[in-house]
N, C-alpha and C positions, 0 to 999 in steps of 0.2 A: 577439619578436612583431612581425609585419608592421605597418607604420604604419596601414594601412586598418583592421585588426582593433582596434588601440588606439583609433582615433577612434570606431569603432562602440561599443566598450565604454564610453568616456567619455560619449558622447551618451546611451546607455541609462541610465547612473547618474544623469546630470544631469536627464533627463526625469522619472524616478521620484522623485528628491529634490525637484524642484519641485512635483510632484503631492502629495507628503507634506507639504511646507510649507503648501500651499494648504488641505489638509484640516485640519491643525493650527490654522491661522488661523481657519477656520470654526468649529471646535469651541470655541476660546477665546472667539470673539465671541458665540456663541449660549449658552454655558454659564451666564453670570450670569442670563439670562432664564429658562432652564430651572430653575435653582436657585431663583429667586424663586417660580416657579410651585409648586414642591415645598413651599416654606416656607408659601405661602398655604394650600395644601391641608392640610398637617399642621404646625402651629407647632412649632418646636424645643423650646419649653418645655412642650408638651403642653396648653396652654390653648386647647382647641378653641373656635372661635367668637369669640375675643377680637378686638375691632376694633383694627386697626392705626392708624387715624386717627380723631380725634374730629370732631364736626360743626363746620363753620366758622361756624354761626350758630344761635341759639336763637329766631329770629324766628317760626318756625312755632309753637313752643310758646307763646310770648307771645300771638300772634294768636288762638290757640285759647281762651285764658282771660281775657285783659285786658278784653274787652267786658263780662264778668260781674262785674268788680270795680267797686265804687261808692265814691264819696267821701261821707263823712258829716260834716255840720256841725251842731253843737248849741249851744244857749245855756243857761247855768246862771246862777243868781242867787247872788251871794256877799254876805255881810253883814259889815260892818266897823264896829267900835265907833267912835263919834265921838271927837274929841279931848277932852282934859280941859277945855279952855276951853268947848266946846259942852256938855259934860256938866253944867256949872253951870247952863246955861240949859234944856237939854232933858232932863236926867236921864240915866239909863242907856239911851241911844238907840243905834240902829245905822243905818248907811247901806247901802242896797241897791245893788249894782253888778252889771251884766250882763256876762258874759264869754263869748266865743265860743271853742269848742274844735272839734277836728276829729279824724277817724279814718277808718277804711275798713271795708268790708263786702264780702261775696261773695253774689251771687244764686245760690241753690241750687235754686230751684223756679220753674217757669214762672208760677205763681200769685202770685209776688211776695215769697216768703220770703227773708230775708237773714240770714246768719250774721255776727255781729260779736262784739266783746268786751263784757262787762258794764261794764268801767270806761269804755268810750267813751260809754255812754248813761245811766250811773247819775246820778240826781239832776239831770236836765236838764229844761228847760221845753219845748223843742220840738226836733224833729229833721228836718233836710232832707237828702235824698239826691240827689246829682248823678250821673247816669249817663254812660257812655262816649259816647253819642250826643248829649249836651248837654241832655237832659231833666232837669228838677228837680222833685222831688215830696216832699210830706211823708210821713213814715214813722211808723207806730204800733208801740209796743212790745208784742209778743205775750207775751213772758215773758223772764226772765233767770235765771241760775244763778251766783251769786257764788262758789260752791264750786269751779267750773271756770273762772270768768271768761268765761262765754259768755252771749250774748243773742241773741234772735230778733226781727227787725223784719219789717214787711210794708208794701209799697207797692202801690197800686191802679193799675197800668199794664199795657198790653198789649204784646206783642211783645218780651218780656224775654229777653235772652241768659242761658243757664244754664251754670254752670261744670261741667265734667266732674270727677267725684270719684273718687279712687283709693282706694276703700274697702277693697279687698283687697290693696293694695300692701305689699310687704315691703321696708322701707327698709334700706339698708346704709350704714354710715359710709363716706363718700367719694362717695356719689351726688351728682350735680350738682343743685342746686335754685335757683329764682329766686323772689324776693319781689316782689310787686306791691301797691302801695298809694299812699295820698295822703300821701307823705312830705313833711313840712314844708309842706304845702299844695300841693305839686306833684303833681297827680293822675296816677295810672297810672305812677308812677316804678317802674322795674324794676332790681333789683340781683341780682347772682349770687354764689353761693358753693357750698359743699358741705354735706352732713349731717355735722356735727361729732360728734354723739352722739345716742343715742335713750334714752328711758326716764328722763330727768332728773326727779327727784321730790324734790329737797332744797333747792328755792329759797325755800320758805315764801311763795310768791307767791299760792297758792290752796290750799284744803284738799285737793283731789284733783288731783294733778299727775302728768303723764306726758309731759313736754315733748320735742319734737324740738329739738335744739340745732343752730344753723347759724351760719356766718360771713358769710352774706349780710347786708348792712347793713339793719337795721331801725331806722328813725328815728321821731321823734315824728310821729304821723299814720298810720304804717303799721299801728298796732294794728287788728286785725279784718280785715286784708287777707289775700291768698292767698299761701301758699307752695306752689309747683308743682314738678313734676319735669320732666325734659327732654322728656317727651311732652306737656306742657301740662296735666297732670292735677293737681287740687288735692290735696295731701297733708297740709296743715295750715292752721290759722288763726293768723296771726302775733299775738303777744300782748305781748311785752316784750323788753327787752334789758338787759344790764348796762352802765350808763353809765360815763363817765369818772370820775364821783365815786366809783364802786366799784372803779376800777382796770380796768374792762373795755373791750375794744376789739374790735368785730366779734364779739360773743357775744350772739346773739339766740335767741329761743325761740318755738316755735309749738305749738299744741294739735293733736294728730293728728286728721285729718279723721274717722276712724271714731268716736272719742270725741265729737267735736263734732256729728256727724250723729246719734248716738244721743241726746245731750242735746236737740238740736233736735226730733227726732221726739216725745220725751216732753213737751216744752213745748207743742208744737202739739196733742198728743192729750189731755194731762192738765192742762195749765196750769202744771205744775211737774215736777221730775224725781223719779221713784220710785226710791229707793235702799234697799238692805238696810242694816240697822244692828244692831250687836251690843250697843250700850250700854256701851262701855268704850273707854278710851284706852290707847295702847301706846307703847313707846319701844324704840329699838334697844339691843341688848346690845353690849358691847365685843367687838372681834374676839378670837378665841381661836386658838391655834396647833393645827393639825391634825397627824395622824400623819405625813403626807407633807411636813410643814414649811410648808405654806401657811396663810394666815390666813383665817378665815371665821367667820360668826356661826352660832350654834346656837339659832335661835328668836328671839322678841321678848318683852319683858317687859310684863306687865299693869300699867299705872300707876294707873288708877282704874277702878272698876266702878260703874255706876249701879244703885241699889237697885231690885230688881224688874225690871230690864231683861233682855234675852235672855241675856247672859253670866252675870248673877247667877243666873238660874233654872237655867242649865246647870252651876252649881257652881263657876264661875270666880271667883277672888278676887284682890285686889291682891297683887302679888309673884309670882304664877304666871308661868310661861314657856310661851307657845304655840309648839309645835314644827311643827305642820302643820295644814292644814284640807283636808278632802276628799281626803286623801292627797297634797297638794301641800306641799312643804317651805316653811317661812316663815323668811326671814332679813332682811326689810326691813319696818319698821312702816308706812311710808307706802304702799308697794306693796301690803301686805296690806289696808289700809283701802280703797284704790282697787278691789281685787279684790272685796271684800265689798260695796262700794257698787254694783257692777254686777250683783249678784244680786237677783232679784225679792224684795220683802218677802213673807214667808210661807214662803219656802224654808227647808229645814233643812240645816245644815252640820255635818259631823263635825269635831271639834277634838281634837288630840292635845296633852295638857297635862303639864307637869312641875311638881311641887310638892316642894320640897326634893330628895330623892333618888328620889322615886317618880314614875312616869308613869301616866297614865290617859286614857281616851277619853271624850268626852262629846258631846252633841248640843245645838245651839242653834237655835231658830227665829227667823229674822230678822224685824224689824218695820220699818215705814217710818221713815226718818230724820226726826226732828223738826227744826223750824227751829233752826239753830245760831247765828244772829246776829240 
């Protein structure tokens, strides 16, 4: 091959090899970006809409609700028996001592209504409310409900900030939540955690329980404050925690805002809460083994029946087992009591009952729950 032809061929190959390397370099450089765009549009795990990054701050959520959270200061009188030496002079006398306590509350209406816990205002002499903007005002007790540990207060002030309520919110375990309250006297303290569980009803802290459990720190003074979601909406009223004396750490509880709001509306309208009542007490049955190998309860047992109450008139007796009401399966005694309590007095419910080896249906007309304490 002539030398000139050889050089021409070599230059041709070199030119196109260089061009090919340049194209390859551009593809490799741009490919990761193109790949990322594709992943953003259609996640590899199929979780469409899943956020790749969480928010860097919850300040907007706090700003939305914190102004509606109030600090509550109360005074109660405690009586202490005098010493044996003074008893010889004064007889069986007592010394009166005034003690200041604190808690929190949430402004839920522009006309001054505040939701808080019953235990914050129970048996106190006077109540003072401190607002976000520095105003201090006396509060009147509109009513209380020891069965859910809720109370309603009212202040006569203008220009009140009102909390946004998540009445239709569907909570999921793992949702981010923040607790706002007068923790240990430090007003508007904010702590963060997640929803640890929902529907807790076995704490024996109140008669009707449906608690949200959270690991957001809830300290003394937080009672009655707001538990909010990441959008700044109130999802619950903080009520208590399991302290170190009980071996608990970061185990707090809040009353769902839908339940709290319903109790508040009834207290404002009727002065008390209207609850359906069957006139019987119930207990959980032990877990039994199912056909698929899982453990579950088949109904709840009737422990006591009030003479001439709705359950008695419906033919229910001690030792019977309730299997369902209005077609809804029953497997938790406290959950059943809560469900019945939320039905208007005067309503009729259908009950499926088992007695020994026989099952039968009956109807009971609920009445207003009498005072239980």
